[in-house]
N, C-alpha and C positions, 0 to 999 in steps of 0.2 A: 203328567209326571213322567219324566224320562228315566229316573232311577228306580230301582226296586226299594221296597220298604225295608227299614232296618228291623232287626230282631226285637229291639225295644219298642218300636212303633207297633209291631204286630202284637207283642205281649200286652201293651197298654190297651189296644183296641179289644182284643179278646177278653181281657180282664175287666173291660168296661170303664177304664180310667182315662180314655181319650176325651178331650173337650169336644163340644159339638162341631166346631169348625174342623178340628183334626179328624174326627170320626167321618165327617162328610167327605173330606179329601181322601181319606183311607178307602171309603166305599167306592169312590170314583176310580181310584187306582186299581183296586182288585176287580172291578167290573171289566177292565181292559187288560189285565195282567194275569194270565193263567198260573204263572209260577207263584206269585204272591198269594193268589186266591187259594191255591192248593195248600200252601204252608199254613195259611190262616185257618182253613177248614180242618186240617189235621190237628193243629194245636187246640182249636176250639172243641173238637170231639174228644180229645185226650183229657182236657181239664173239666169238661162238663160233668154234671152230676149224673146225667143219663148218657153214657158213652154210645156212640154210633155202633152199629153191629160190626163194623169193620175193625173195631178195637177189641182185641182178644179178652182182656179182663183187667181187673183192678191192679194186679201186679205190673202189668204193662204201663198203666197210667202212672203208677208210683215211680217206676224206673225212668220213664220219659221225663217226668217232672224233675226228678233228681238230676238227670243229665241236662235238662234245660237250665236249671239253676246253676249248675257247674259251668256250663258254657258261657252263661251271662254274668258270672261272678256274683250271683245273688245268694242270700242265705235262705235255705228252704224253710217254708212255713212249718210250724210244729203241727203234728198230726192231730186233728180235732178228736175230742173224746167221742167214743161210740163208733168210730170208723175203722 
């Protein structure tokens, strides 16, 4: 793949919404593209239930997700009960 992945492709992959074929193509790309791999790793750690130690805290996750939705013109998910 000669071009970088789009924000939407990264979002779908990290969210588990990519088809098998797209997910395979995605994994092949990030194995040879440090820039896309870093973006994917960062987003995955921010939205995971168990954030990586590099992520300072819940407030950072919420802020990043709000910005991610704003940048991609998405409606933010409603906050689940108990969180």
